[in-house]
Phi, psi and omega in degrees: 000141181288150177292131179292140182258168181303324175292320173302302170320304186296326176296312178289320184278350182069032177235175178279160178300321178308314187291325174302306179308313185303317183294310182295327180270001179061044177246149174300151185141341170228163185285161178295328173294320176296308184299326178292321186288321177300313180294329179282321172298318178298324175292315173303320182277358179082019179298136166225141189299139168266132190305315185295308193291331180289315174304316180292327188286336180296129181048052177297144179267343189064028189212136177252145177260147174224120177237128178240129182260075180216151171315126189301317182297330180289314182299317185295332180265345180281128168301322191305310183286339182285317181284327178299322183291324176307306184299315179301321180299314184292324183282316186296330178300328180285345171259010169073033179241143180256167178251138176241118189252122182219135172256130179242169177283319186207165179314317181306312179293330181289318180292325175292326175299313176298315173311311183291315177298316185282329171302322186270359180065028188270338176221167183259343185177184182209156169256118190252130180239173178065057179303149189231160172290133182045059189300119181280352184281316182307307172304320178289326176289327177294318181300309183288338179089014182273128175303136180211161174238133177261131177260112180127320187223161169300133181275130183288343182262010177081011173279160171315150180205156172245118184255145178245184184221088180290326174296320174296321183294317179290325176295335166299319184286305178305313179293325169299315182292320180287328171296344183258004173097014180300146177228337190227097188252134172247153186232119183247118177224166183274151183289071179228180180251021174297133189285339182296317187292318175309308186290323176291331182287316181295323175307308182292323175300310182297312189284334174308311180301321187294320185270351195052057171249148179270140180241136172241132179251128178232131175254121168285152176304316184203185182275030184261164177296323178299319178292321178300322172306302182305306175313312181292318177307317182298319189285315182280351171260007193267173184291326182246103182268133185288155172262359176212143178230123180263124170260142184297322173215177183292333178286323171299315183296322186292318176298318186292312179302320187291308187285331177297320177296317177298328174281354175094022180277135179263095190296129176089351184254287181247006170225116170274144173232124177235139176255139178276003169231147181249154180193168176302329177309317191287337180280329187281332184286158176238114008279166179303135190263131170305145188202149177273117187261128172224171176247095178312315186299325175296318175300318176294313173308314186299305183308299175316313180300313180295324177295309173315313183293324174295323182287333180275006177090009181276153176302152177292134176213166187244148175229149177273128175293154182291149184290131179282171178230162170267127170255101189281127170231188196294339188294342188242019181298315186053051186292340185260000177250153181276133192274132183287159181280000000 
């Protein structure tokens, strides 16, 4: 029989997990009668303190951190992070945990934020997003002993993680465009060390060879609408113009669609546009933009659940994010190109 957790005891006793934590650790915050009821339930369920969980339960902050090293204007416009936060918050609330959200300019500031939050006992752990090549954040988190969940990749330190399938996402897009007759594909991403960008680029390059497609990689300055516009203008002003442009997210796609139309491109006819992230924005543009659709709220909920488990002293585990789907819209029809057999 598995060792009962604080949440199991809370469910049986009809109280919150934090009340159980207060009672089991002999801390103020619950009445004597409630404390005695919780202790009786815990005894009946065969609860014994886990050393790791007990160490984590001392001086709990009751808060989980999420720090994003992204331009604030980009974060504000991206559906992904908004829904990720909603999913996290919903799951954390069931464990009586709050979410502390912070936006910083770069990874160095993100690392400094983790150190400060942990030193000041303001968080019990963190959800870490945007895995990077030679990620400098993970060794620091391991060094200071902060529990965390990594979203996007398997964690090298053995902490919980929610893994994705960037190669599979790109395959959805390439197969769709190839079936519409595309021959020259450009991929616009930000100039960063993000692993998801590297994996998507590698998958596109490999599939380009398999489908006999020309691949063009374009690095925008960042994930803003302005950067998407600049990268698109350069692509469409060159000697070899793409017949399809894949954008890393919908914000880059918005900038790209706007400037492409200004330059006279016939979107959906001789120029296809696809976003690797879906949002209402993609449906509202003219023409509506094809996009890879996934559920960031589910990712956030999974990440929060894994972190709650870790804070309760349960073993770290990795889960695979749900498989996304391609939503084909008018922007990738390529009606003026001959469709390959």
